[in-house]
DRENLOZA-757833 format. One line per 10 residues: number of its first residue (from 1); their letters; for each residue x, y, z of N, C-alpha, C. Coordinates in steps of 0.1 Angstrom, whole numbers, always signed. Example, Ala and Ser with C-alpha at 12.3 -4.5 7.8 and 13.67 -1.06 7.14 Angstrom:
BEGIN
1	as	+132,-57,+78,+123,-45,+78,+132,-33,+78  +128,-22,+71,+137,-11,+71,+129,+0,+79
//
This chain:
BEGIN
1	mtmtsatpav	+772,+1694,+1081,+778,+1703,+1091,+773,+1701,+1104  +781,+1703,+1115,+776,+1702,+1129,+779,+1715,+1136  +768,+1720,+1142,+770,+1731,+1152,+770,+1725,+1166  +775,+1733,+1175,+776,+1728,+1189,+763,+1726,+1195  +753,+1733,+1191,+740,+1732,+1196,+732,+1721,+1191  +737,+1714,+1180,+730,+1703,+1174,+736,+1690,+1178  +728,+1679,+1177,+733,+1666,+1180,+742,+1661,+1169  +755,+1657,+1171,+763,+1652,+1160,+757,+1641,+1153  +760,+1640,+1140,+755,+1628,+1133,+760,+1615,+1138  +752,+1605,+1138,+756,+1592,+1142,+765,+1585,+1132
11	ldraadvlav	+778,+1583,+1135,+787,+1577,+1125,+793,+1564,+1131  +799,+1557,+1123,+805,+1544,+1127,+817,+1548,+1135  +817,+1545,+1148,+828,+1549,+1157,+841,+1542,+1153  +840,+1529,+1148,+852,+1522,+1144,+860,+1529,+1133  +852,+1538,+1125,+859,+1545,+1115,+864,+1558,+1119  +861,+1563,+1131,+865,+1576,+1136,+879,+1575,+1143  +889,+1582,+1138,+901,+1583,+1145,+900,+1592,+1157  +892,+1603,+1156,+889,+1611,+1167,+874,+1614,+1168  +868,+1612,+1180,+854,+1615,+1182,+852,+1624,+1194  +847,+1635,+1192,+845,+1645,+1203,+830,+1647,+1204
21	dglsvrlggr	+824,+1644,+1216,+809,+1645,+1218,+806,+1654,+1230  +798,+1664,+1228,+793,+1672,+1239,+803,+1677,+1248  +815,+1681,+1243,+826,+1685,+1251,+825,+1699,+1257  +825,+1700,+1270,+825,+1713,+1277,+837,+1713,+1287  +843,+1725,+1288,+854,+1727,+1297,+852,+1741,+1304  +853,+1740,+1317,+852,+1753,+1325,+865,+1754,+1333  +872,+1765,+1331,+884,+1768,+1338,+884,+1782,+1344  +888,+1783,+1357,+888,+1795,+1364,+875,+1802,+1364  +864,+1795,+1365,+851,+1801,+1365,+846,+1805,+1352  +853,+1802,+1341,+848,+1806,+1327,+846,+1794,+1319
31	dvlrdvgfri	+836,+1794,+1311,+833,+1784,+1301,+842,+1786,+1289  +852,+1777,+1288,+861,+1778,+1277,+856,+1771,+1264  +850,+1760,+1266,+844,+1752,+1256,+830,+1748,+1260  +820,+1748,+1251,+806,+1745,+1254,+800,+1736,+1243  +798,+1724,+1247,+791,+1714,+1239,+797,+1713,+1225  +810,+1711,+1225,+817,+1709,+1212,+816,+1695,+1207  +813,+1693,+1195,+813,+1679,+1189,+817,+1679,+1175  +826,+1669,+1171,+830,+1667,+1157,+837,+1654,+1156  +839,+1650,+1144,+846,+1637,+1141,+857,+1639,+1131  +868,+1631,+1132,+878,+1631,+1122,+880,+1616,+1118
41	gagefvglig	+879,+1614,+1105,+881,+1601,+1100,+895,+1597,+1096  +898,+1585,+1092,+911,+1581,+1089,+917,+1589,+1077  +929,+1594,+1079,+936,+1601,+1069,+930,+1615,+1066  +921,+1620,+1074,+915,+1634,+1071,+925,+1645,+1076  +925,+1656,+1069,+933,+1668,+1072,+923,+1678,+1076  +923,+1682,+1089,+912,+1691,+1095,+919,+1703,+1101  +913,+1715,+1097,+918,+1728,+1103,+910,+1732,+1115  +916,+1735,+1126,+910,+1740,+1138,+912,+1755,+1138  +902,+1763,+1134,+903,+1777,+1132,+896,+1785,+1143  +903,+1796,+1148,+896,+1804,+1158,+906,+1815,+1162
51	sngagkttll	+900,+1826,+1167,+908,+1837,+1171,+913,+1836,+1185  +920,+1846,+1191,+925,+1845,+1204,+915,+1842,+1215  +918,+1832,+1223,+909,+1829,+1234,+897,+1820,+1230  +897,+1815,+1217,+886,+1808,+1213,+885,+1794,+1219  +897,+1789,+1224,+897,+1776,+1230,+904,+1765,+1223  +912,+1769,+1212,+919,+1759,+1204,+929,+1751,+1212  +938,+1758,+1219,+948,+1751,+1227,+942,+1742,+1238  +931,+1747,+1244,+924,+1739,+1255,+918,+1726,+1249  +913,+1727,+1237,+907,+1716,+1230,+918,+1705,+1227  +929,+1710,+1222,+940,+1701,+1220,+945,+1694,+1233
61	kvilglvapt	+946,+1702,+1244,+950,+1696,+1256,+940,+1685,+1261  +927,+1687,+1259,+918,+1677,+1263,+920,+1665,+1255  +922,+1666,+1242,+924,+1654,+1234,+937,+1647,+1238  +947,+1654,+1243,+959,+1648,+1247,+958,+1642,+1261  +947,+1645,+1268,+945,+1640,+1282,+952,+1649,+1292  +956,+1661,+1289,+962,+1670,+1298,+952,+1678,+1306  +940,+1680,+1301,+930,+1688,+1307,+917,+1679,+1308  +911,+1678,+1319,+899,+1670,+1321,+887,+1678,+1317  +878,+1672,+1309,+866,+1679,+1305,+856,+1680,+1316  +848,+1691,+1316,+837,+1693,+1326,+826,+1684,+1322
71	agtvsvcgqp	+824,+1682,+1310,+813,+1673,+1305,+817,+1668,+1291  +811,+1657,+1286,+813,+1652,+1273,+824,+1642,+1273  +827,+1636,+1261,+837,+1626,+1259,+846,+1628,+1247  +858,+1623,+1248,+867,+1623,+1237,+873,+1609,+1236  +873,+1604,+1224,+880,+1591,+1222,+888,+1591,+1209  +900,+1584,+1210,+909,+1583,+1199,+909,+1568,+1194  +905,+1566,+1182,+904,+1552,+1177,+895,+1543,+1187  +885,+1550,+1192,+876,+1543,+1201,+881,+1541,+1215  +893,+1546,+1218,+899,+1544,+1231,+897,+1556,+1240  +894,+1554,+1253,+892,+1565,+1262,+906,+1571,+1266
81	raarkglvgy	+906,+1581,+1275,+918,+1588,+1278,+929,+1579,+1283  +927,+1569,+1291,+938,+1561,+1297,+945,+1552,+1287  +938,+1550,+1275,+944,+1541,+1265,+949,+1547,+1253  +951,+1561,+1253,+955,+1568,+1241,+970,+1568,+1238  +978,+1563,+1247,+993,+1563,+1246,+997,+1557,+1233  +1005,+1564,+1225,+1010,+1559,+1213,+1001,+1562,+1201  +989,+1566,+1203,+979,+1569,+1192,+980,+1583,+1187  +985,+1592,+1196,+985,+1606,+1192,+999,+1612,+1192  +1002,+1619,+1181,+1015,+1627,+1180,+1012,+1641,+1182  +1021,+1649,+1188,+1018,+1663,+1191,+1030,+1672,+1188
91	vpqkiqldpd	+1027,+1683,+1181,+1037,+1693,+1178,+1032,+1706,+1186  +1040,+1710,+1197,+1035,+1721,+1205,+1037,+1734,+1198  +1031,+1744,+1203,+1031,+1758,+1197,+1045,+1764,+1197  +1052,+1763,+1208,+1065,+1769,+1210,+1075,+1759,+1215  +1087,+1760,+1210,+1098,+1753,+1216,+1109,+1763,+1217  +1115,+1763,+1229,+1126,+1772,+1232,+1138,+1764,+1236  +1148,+1764,+1227,+1160,+1756,+1229,+1172,+1765,+1229  +1180,+1764,+1239,+1193,+1772,+1239,+1202,+1768,+1227  +1206,+1777,+1219,+1215,+1774,+1208,+1227,+1766,+1212  +1232,+1767,+1225,+1244,+1761,+1230,+1240,+1746,+1235
101	mpvrardlvg	+1228,+1743,+1236,+1224,+1730,+1241,+1228,+1719,+1230  +1236,+1709,+1234,+1241,+1700,+1224,+1231,+1689,+1220  +1220,+1694,+1214,+1210,+1684,+1210,+1208,+1686,+1195  +1212,+1676,+1187,+1211,+1677,+1173,+1197,+1674,+1168  +1194,+1677,+1156,+1181,+1674,+1150,+1178,+1660,+1151  +1187,+1651,+1147,+1185,+1637,+1148,+1183,+1632,+1162  +1189,+1638,+1172,+1187,+1634,+1186,+1173,+1637,+1190  +1168,+1648,+1186,+1154,+1652,+1190,+1144,+1643,+1184  +1146,+1639,+1171,+1137,+1630,+1164,+1137,+1617,+1171  +1149,+1612,+1175,+1151,+1599,+1181,+1143,+1598,+1194
111	lgldghrfgl	+1142,+1610,+1201,+1135,+1610,+1214,+1120,+1607,+1212  +1115,+1608,+1200,+1102,+1604,+1197,+1099,+1589,+1198  +1110,+1582,+1198,+1109,+1567,+1199,+1111,+1562,+1213  +1121,+1568,+1221,+1124,+1563,+1234,+1125,+1574,+1245  +1121,+1586,+1242,+1122,+1597,+1251,+1114,+1595,+1264  +1104,+1586,+1263,+1095,+1584,+1275,+1101,+1574,+1285  +1112,+1568,+1281,+1118,+1558,+1289,+1129,+1564,+1299  +1131,+1557,+1310,+1141,+1562,+1320,+1155,+1559,+1315  +1164,+1567,+1318,+1178,+1564,+1315,+1182,+1570,+1301  +1195,+1569,+1298,+1200,+1574,+1285,+1196,+1565,+1274
121	plpgrgkrqq	+1191,+1570,+1263,+1188,+1562,+1251,+1200,+1555,+1245  +1199,+1542,+1242,+1210,+1535,+1237,+1210,+1535,+1222  +1221,+1538,+1215,+1222,+1538,+1201,+1220,+1524,+1195  +1214,+1523,+1183,+1213,+1510,+1177,+1210,+1512,+1162  +1214,+1502,+1154,+1213,+1504,+1139,+1198,+1506,+1135  +1189,+1498,+1141,+1175,+1499,+1138,+1169,+1513,+1141  +1173,+1519,+1153,+1168,+1532,+1156,+1174,+1542,+1147  +1187,+1541,+1143,+1193,+1551,+1134,+1186,+1551,+1120  +1183,+1539,+1116,+1176,+1538,+1103,+1162,+1544,+1103  +1155,+1542,+1114,+1142,+1549,+1116,+1143,+1564,+1116
131	vdemlravda	+1153,+1569,+1123,+1155,+1583,+1124,+1159,+1589,+1110  +1168,+1582,+1103,+1172,+1587,+1090,+1160,+1587,+1081  +1152,+1577,+1081,+1140,+1576,+1073,+1130,+1587,+1075  +1128,+1591,+1088,+1119,+1601,+1092,+1125,+1615,+1088  +1138,+1617,+1090,+1144,+1630,+1085,+1143,+1631,+1070  +1144,+1620,+1063,+1143,+1621,+1049,+1129,+1624,+1045  +1119,+1619,+1052,+1105,+1621,+1049,+1101,+1636,+1050  +1108,+1643,+1059,+1104,+1657,+1061,+1115,+1667,+1055  +1123,+1661,+1047,+1134,+1669,+1040,+1143,+1676,+1050  +1147,+1669,+1060,+1156,+1675,+1070,+1169,+1669,+1071
141	erfadervgn	+1173,+1661,+1061,+1186,+1654,+1061,+1198,+1663,+1061  +1196,+1675,+1054,+1208,+1684,+1053,+1212,+1690,+1066  +1203,+1691,+1075,+1206,+1697,+1088,+1204,+1687,+1100  +1205,+1674,+1097,+1203,+1664,+1107,+1213,+1665,+1118  +1225,+1669,+1116,+1235,+1669,+1126,+1238,+1683,+1132  +1229,+1693,+1128,+1230,+1706,+1134,+1222,+1707,+1147  +1227,+1716,+1156,+1220,+1718,+1168,+1206,+1724,+1166  +1196,+1719,+1172,+1183,+1723,+1170,+1181,+1738,+1173  +1188,+1743,+1183,+1187,+1757,+1187,+1192,+1767,+1177  +1200,+1762,+1167,+1206,+1770,+1157,+1198,+1770,+1144
151	lsggeqqrvm	+1187,+1762,+1143,+1179,+1761,+1131,+1169,+1772,+1130  +1165,+1775,+1118,+1154,+1785,+1116,+1141,+1779,+1120  +1131,+1788,+1121,+1118,+1784,+1125,+1112,+1773,+1117  +1113,+1774,+1103,+1108,+1764,+1094,+1115,+1750,+1096  +1128,+1751,+1098,+1136,+1739,+1100,+1132,+1732,+1113  +1131,+1740,+1124,+1126,+1734,+1136,+1113,+1727,+1135  +1104,+1733,+1128,+1090,+1727,+1126,+1092,+1714,+1119  +1100,+1712,+1109,+1103,+1700,+1102,+1107,+1689,+1112  +1117,+1693,+1121,+1122,+1684,+1131,+1111,+1680,+1141  +1103,+1689,+1145,+1093,+1686,+1155,+1082,+1677,+1149
161	iahalisspr	+1079,+1679,+1136,+1069,+1670,+1129,+1075,+1656,+1128  +1088,+1655,+1125,+1094,+1642,+1124,+1094,+1635,+1138  +1097,+1643,+1148,+1097,+1638,+1162,+1083,+1632,+1166  +1072,+1639,+1161,+1059,+1635,+1165,+1054,+1623,+1157  +1059,+1621,+1145,+1055,+1611,+1136,+1063,+1598,+1136  +1075,+1598,+1142,+1083,+1586,+1142,+1078,+1575,+1149  +1069,+1577,+1159,+1063,+1566,+1167,+1050,+1561,+1160  +1047,+1565,+1148,+1036,+1560,+1140,+1023,+1562,+1147  +1019,+1574,+1150,+1006,+1577,+1157,+995,+1576,+1146  +983,+1575,+1151,+971,+1575,+1142,+966,+1589,+1140
171	lllldeplan	+968,+1598,+1149,+964,+1612,+1149,+975,+1621,+1152  +977,+1632,+1144,+987,+1642,+1147,+980,+1655,+1150  +984,+1661,+1162,+978,+1674,+1166,+990,+1684,+1165  +986,+1696,+1159,+996,+1706,+1158,+990,+1719,+1163  +997,+1726,+1172,+992,+1738,+1178,+999,+1750,+1172  +992,+1757,+1163,+998,+1769,+1156,+1012,+1767,+1150  +1014,+1757,+1142,+1027,+1755,+1136,+1032,+1766,+1126  +1022,+1774,+1121,+1026,+1784,+1111,+1029,+1797,+1118  +1027,+1799,+1131,+1029,+1811,+1137,+1044,+1815,+1136  +1046,+1828,+1132,+1060,+1833,+1131,+1068,+1828,+1119
181	ldlrsaqeii	+1061,+1820,+1110,+1068,+1816,+1098,+1065,+1826,+1087  +1074,+1828,+1078,+1071,+1836,+1066,+1062,+1828,+1056  +1057,+1835,+1046,+1047,+1829,+1038,+1053,+1816,+1031  +1065,+1817,+1026,+1071,+1806,+1018,+1072,+1794,+1028  +1078,+1796,+1040,+1080,+1785,+1049,+1067,+1779,+1053  +1056,+1787,+1055,+1043,+1782,+1059,+1038,+1773,+1048  +1039,+1777,+1036,+1034,+1769,+1025,+1041,+1756,+1024  +1054,+1756,+1026,+1062,+1744,+1025,+1059,+1735,+1037  +1056,+1740,+1048,+1052,+1731,+1060,+1039,+1725,+1057  +1029,+1732,+1052,+1016,+1727,+1049,+1017,+1716,+1039
191	allarvcaqr	+1024,+1719,+1028,+1026,+1709,+1017,+1033,+1696,+1023  +1043,+1698,+1031,+1050,+1687,+1037,+1041,+1678,+1046  +1033,+1685,+1054,+1024,+1678,+1063,+1014,+1670,+1055  +1008,+1676,+1045,+998,+1669,+1037,+1004,+1657,+1030  +1016,+1658,+1025,+1022,+1647,+1018,+1026,+1636,+1027  +1033,+1639,+1038,+1038,+1629,+1047,+1027,+1621,+1054  +1017,+1629,+1059,+1006,+1623,+1066,+997,+1614,+1057  +996,+1618,+1044,+988,+1610,+1035,+996,+1597,+1032  +1009,+1598,+1031,+1017,+1586,+1028,+1016,+1576,+1040  +1016,+1582,+1052,+1016,+1573,+1064,+1002,+1570,+1070
201	gvsvlisahe	+992,+1576,+1063,+978,+1573,+1068,+975,+1579,+1081  +980,+1591,+1084,+978,+1598,+1097,+968,+1609,+1095  +958,+1609,+1104,+948,+1620,+1105,+955,+1632,+1111  +951,+1644,+1107,+957,+1657,+1111,+946,+1666,+1117  +949,+1672,+1128,+941,+1683,+1134,+951,+1694,+1137  +950,+1705,+1129,+960,+1716,+1130,+953,+1729,+1133  +958,+1736,+1144,+951,+1748,+1148,+958,+1760,+1141  +950,+1770,+1138,+955,+1782,+1131,+946,+1793,+1133  +951,+1806,+1133,+943,+1817,+1133,+937,+1820,+1119  +944,+1816,+1109,+941,+1820,+1095,+940,+1807,+1087
211	mnpllpvmds	+928,+1805,+1080,+926,+1793,+1073,+931,+1793,+1059  +934,+1804,+1053,+938,+1805,+1038,+950,+1796,+1035  +960,+1795,+1043,+971,+1786,+1039,+967,+1772,+1039  +957,+1768,+1046,+953,+1754,+1047,+943,+1750,+1036  +937,+1760,+1029,+926,+1757,+1020,+930,+1746,+1009  +942,+1746,+1004,+945,+1736,+993,+945,+1722,+998  +947,+1720,+1011,+948,+1706,+1017,+938,+1702,+1027  +929,+1711,+1031,+920,+1708,+1042,+908,+1701,+1037  +905,+1690,+1044,+892,+1682,+1040,+880,+1688,+1047  +882,+1693,+1060,+871,+1699,+1067,+877,+1709,+1077
221	vvylaggraa	+868,+1716,+1084,+872,+1727,+1093,+864,+1726,+1106  +870,+1728,+1117,+863,+1730,+1130,+866,+1745,+1134  +855,+1753,+1133,+856,+1767,+1135,+851,+1770,+1149  +860,+1776,+1158,+857,+1779,+1172,+855,+1794,+1174  +845,+1797,+1182,+842,+1811,+1186,+834,+1811,+1198  +838,+1818,+1208,+830,+1819,+1221,+828,+1806,+1227  +838,+1797,+1225,+837,+1784,+1232,+828,+1774,+1224  +821,+1778,+1214,+813,+1769,+1206,+820,+1766,+1192  +815,+1756,+1185,+821,+1752,+1173,+811,+1749,+1162  +815,+1751,+1150,+808,+1746,+1138,+818,+1737,+1130
231	sgttaevvrs	+814,+1726,+1126,+823,+1717,+1118,+817,+1712,+1106  +825,+1709,+1096,+820,+1705,+1083,+830,+1709,+1072  +827,+1708,+1060,+836,+1713,+1049,+836,+1728,+1050  +846,+1734,+1043,+848,+1748,+1043,+835,+1755,+1037  +830,+1749,+1026,+818,+1754,+1020,+806,+1754,+1029  +805,+1744,+1038,+794,+1743,+1047,+795,+1753,+1059  +807,+1754,+1064,+809,+1762,+1076,+812,+1777,+1074  +821,+1780,+1064,+825,+1794,+1063,+815,+1801,+1054  +803,+1803,+1060,+792,+1811,+1054,+787,+1821,+1063  +781,+1832,+1058,+777,+1843,+1066,+767,+1838,+1077
241	evlselyghh	+757,+1830,+1073,+747,+1827,+1083,+753,+1818,+1094  +762,+1809,+1091,+768,+1800,+1101,+777,+1808,+1111  +786,+1816,+1105,+795,+1823,+1114,+788,+1834,+1121  +778,+1840,+1116,+770,+1850,+1123,+764,+1844,+1136  +759,+1832,+1134,+753,+1825,+1146,+764,+1822,+1156  +775,+1818,+1151,+786,+1814,+1160,+792,+1826,+1168  +794,+1837,+1161,+800,+1849,+1167,+789,+1857,+1175  +777,+1855,+1172,+766,+1862,+1179,+763,+1876,+1173  +769,+1879,+1161,+766,+1892,+1154,+768,+1889,+1140  +764,+1899,+1131,+765,+1897,+1117,+779,+1896,+1112
251	vdvirvhgri	+782,+1886,+1104,+795,+1884,+1098,+793,+1882,+1083  +801,+1889,+1075,+801,+1886,+1060,+813,+1878,+1057  +812,+1870,+1046,+822,+1861,+1041,+825,+1865,+1027  +837,+1869,+1024,+841,+1874,+1010,+851,+1864,+1005  +848,+1860,+992,+858,+1851,+986,+864,+1858,+973  +877,+1859,+973,+883,+1865,+962,+897,+1859,+959  +899,+1856,+946,+912,+1850,+942,+915,+1837,+949  +905,+1829,+952,+908,+1817,+960,+910,+1818,+974  +908,+1830,+980,+911,+1833,+994,+897,+1837,+1000  +897,+1835,+1014,+885,+1838,+1021,+888,+1849,+1031
261	lvvagtgdgl	+879,+1859,+1032,+880,+1870,+1042,+867,+1871,+1049  +868,+1870,+1063,+856,+1871,+1072,+856,+1885,+1077  +845,+1892,+1075,+843,+1906,+1079,+832,+1907,+1089  +835,+1913,+1101,+825,+1915,+1111,+817,+1928,+1108  +804,+1927,+1107,+795,+1938,+1105,+794,+1947,+1117  +789,+1959,+1115,+789,+1969,+1127,+777,+1965,+1136  +766,+1962,+1132,+755,+1957,+1141,+752,+1967,+1152  +740,+1966,+1157,+736,+1974,+1169,+743,+1969,+1181  +748,+1979,+1188,+755,+1975,+1201,+769,+1970,+1200  +775,+1970,+1188,+788,+1965,+1186,+798,+1976,+1184
271	dipaesgaaa	+807,+1977,+1194,+816,+1989,+1194,+829,+1985,+1186  +831,+1991,+1174,+842,+1988,+1166,+852,+2000,+1166  +864,+1997,+1172,+874,+2008,+1172,+877,+2013,+1158  +881,+2026,+1156,+883,+2031,+1143,+898,+2029,+1139  +907,+2026,+1149,+921,+2025,+1146,+924,+2013,+1137  +934,+2015,+1129,+938,+2004,+1120,+944,+1993,+1129  +939,+1980,+1127,+944,+1969,+1134,+937,+1966,+1146  +927,+1975,+1150,+919,+1972,+1162,+909,+1961,+1160  +906,+1953,+1170,+897,+1942,+1168,+883,+1945,+1173  +874,+1940,+1165,+860,+1941,+1169,+857,+1929,+1178
281	csptsgqspa	+850,+1931,+1189,+847,+1920,+1198,+832,+1919,+1200  +828,+1906,+1199,+814,+1904,+1200,+809,+1905,+1214  +798,+1912,+1216,+792,+1913,+1230,+787,+1899,+1234  +784,+1891,+1225,+778,+1878,+1228,+789,+1867,+1231  +798,+1866,+1221,+808,+1856,+1222,+821,+1860,+1229  +823,+1874,+1229,+836,+1879,+1234,+848,+1876,+1225  +845,+1872,+1213,+856,+1868,+1204,+857,+1878,+1193  +870,+1880,+1189,+872,+1888,+1177,+874,+1878,+1165  +871,+1882,+1153,+873,+1873,+1142,+888,+1869,+1141  +891,+1857,+1136,+905,+1852,+1136,+913,+1861,+1126
291	agesvasgyp	+926,+1860,+1128,+935,+1867,+1120,+933,+1863,+1105  +933,+1873,+1097,+929,+1871,+1083,+914,+1875,+1081  +908,+1878,+1092,+894,+1883,+1092,+895,+1898,+1094  +884,+1905,+1093,+886,+1920,+1095,+873,+1926,+1101  +874,+1938,+1105,+862,+1946,+1110,+859,+1956,+1100  +846,+1960,+1100,+842,+1970,+1090,+847,+1984,+1092  +852,+1990,+1082,+857,+2004,+1084,+858,+2012,+1071  +863,+2005,+1060,+864,+2013,+1048,+878,+2013,+1041  +887,+2004,+1045,+899,+2003,+1039,+898,+1994,+1026  +905,+1997,+1015,+904,+1989,+1003,+910,+1975,+1006
301	lgelgeqvgh	+905,+1965,+999,+909,+1952,+1001,+923,+1950,+998  +928,+1958,+988,+942,+1957,+984,+952,+1960,+996  +948,+1970,+1004,+957,+1973,+1015,+955,+1962,+1026  +943,+1957,+1027,+941,+1946,+1037,+949,+1934,+1034  +951,+1931,+1021,+958,+1919,+1017,+972,+1919,+1022  +978,+1930,+1024,+992,+1930,+1028,+993,+1928,+1043  +982,+1927,+1051,+983,+1926,+1065,+975,+1914,+1070  +971,+1905,+1062,+963,+1894,+1066,+971,+1883,+1071  +967,+1877,+1082,+972,+1864,+1087,+987,+1864,+1089  +993,+1870,+1099,+1007,+1870,+1103,+1015,+1875,+1091
311	gqslsheppp	+1011,+1885,+1084,+1019,+1891,+1073,+1016,+1884,+1060  +1007,+1874,+1059,+1005,+1867,+1047,+995,+1875,+1038  +998,+1876,+1025,+990,+1884,+1017,+977,+1876,+1013  +966,+1884,+1013,+953,+1878,+1009,+954,+1873,+995  +961,+1880,+986,+962,+1876,+972,+974,+1884,+966  +981,+1877,+957,+992,+1883,+950,+988,+1888,+936  +975,+1887,+934,+970,+1893,+921,+968,+1908,+923  +966,+1915,+912,+963,+1929,+913,+951,+1932,+921  +952,+1942,+930,+941,+1944,+939,+927,+1947,+932  +916,+1941,+937,+903,+1944,+931,+898,+1957,+935
321	epvpgalpga	+886,+1960,+931,+879,+1972,+935,+878,+1973,+950  +878,+1985,+956,+877,+1986,+970,+864,+1980,+975  +865,+1973,+987,+853,+1967,+993,+850,+1975,+1005  +838,+1981,+1006,+835,+1989,+1018,+836,+1981,+1031  +843,+1986,+1041,+843,+1979,+1054,+854,+1969,+1055  +867,+1972,+1052,+877,+1963,+1055,+888,+1969,+1063  +892,+1963,+1074,+903,+1968,+1082,+912,+1956,+1085  +925,+1958,+1087,+933,+1946,+1091,+928,+1939,+1104  +927,+1926,+1103,+923,+1918,+1115,+933,+1919,+1126  +928,+1918,+1138,+937,+1919,+1150,+945,+1906,+1151
331	qgdps	+957,+1907,+1155,+965,+1895,+1158,+969,+1896,+1172  +972,+1884,+1178,+975,+1884,+1192,+981,+1871,+1196  +982,+1868,+1209,+987,+1856,+1214,+976,+1845,+1211  +981,+1833,+1208,+971,+1822,+1205,+964,+1819,+1217  +952,+1812,+1215,+944,+1808,+1226,+951,+1798,+1235
//
């Protein structure tokens, strides 16, 4: 496991698809990221977990070369910022397309091949075969000729994943792809990502507020809070002592029915609102626990399970005995 305050382990850079070392970013007079370091190897599936304002989107933008770091380095397959073209695929957090815009799903996927070129893309048999193959890979053939603006959220995510993967990148970045998806759609997207990226040998870094949907497929986690990060396997990182240090106050980690709940303790000097759904904010990090986490108050875990992580249930099993100090975690706009 790597904490931001520790020196990252020395690894073979040739084997690293993504290497982040001592990364710091200061924007608008505020330290958004501080001494962040981690590695992603070939074919690894990594969750980037953090609450609102933790710096997840900023980190992704630095990797994409859209934001310059204040300090530290980022390399993709050993290449610096100027040489990353074609190595990274990206699925943005939000796409807003007019339903009347005449762009079909297959058109959008095809732009992943030649959308960076000037002029109108020319049709060709080879390109059509590539598009059809990618649509088939993400189970999107049935709506390939539908307008993207008319598709459901889950269908649009499939199209955007195909668009990002058709150019055969080595690293795929996804910014909150599960936001606003129902539980079933989120599970389908995660399973699809794990399958397609494993088949194509693509490494994945996916940001999310809530880690539970990612647990079945995640190789490791990068947990952000207060601009700092801890990285390693879930068992190494998601522990009370690690997250307490990261948040700057006591945090409990509860595991039940294969799910994880992070609970912020009351601690001296920590003001925890009594209202349901209010967020506890650390005086040290300024961060609330991520969605799917909770603040201490006294609600039974069974009630909490119905409100965890964008409406996703903590468990579909019969509710266990009440756990002292559980309140629904705050949800909000992504970082």
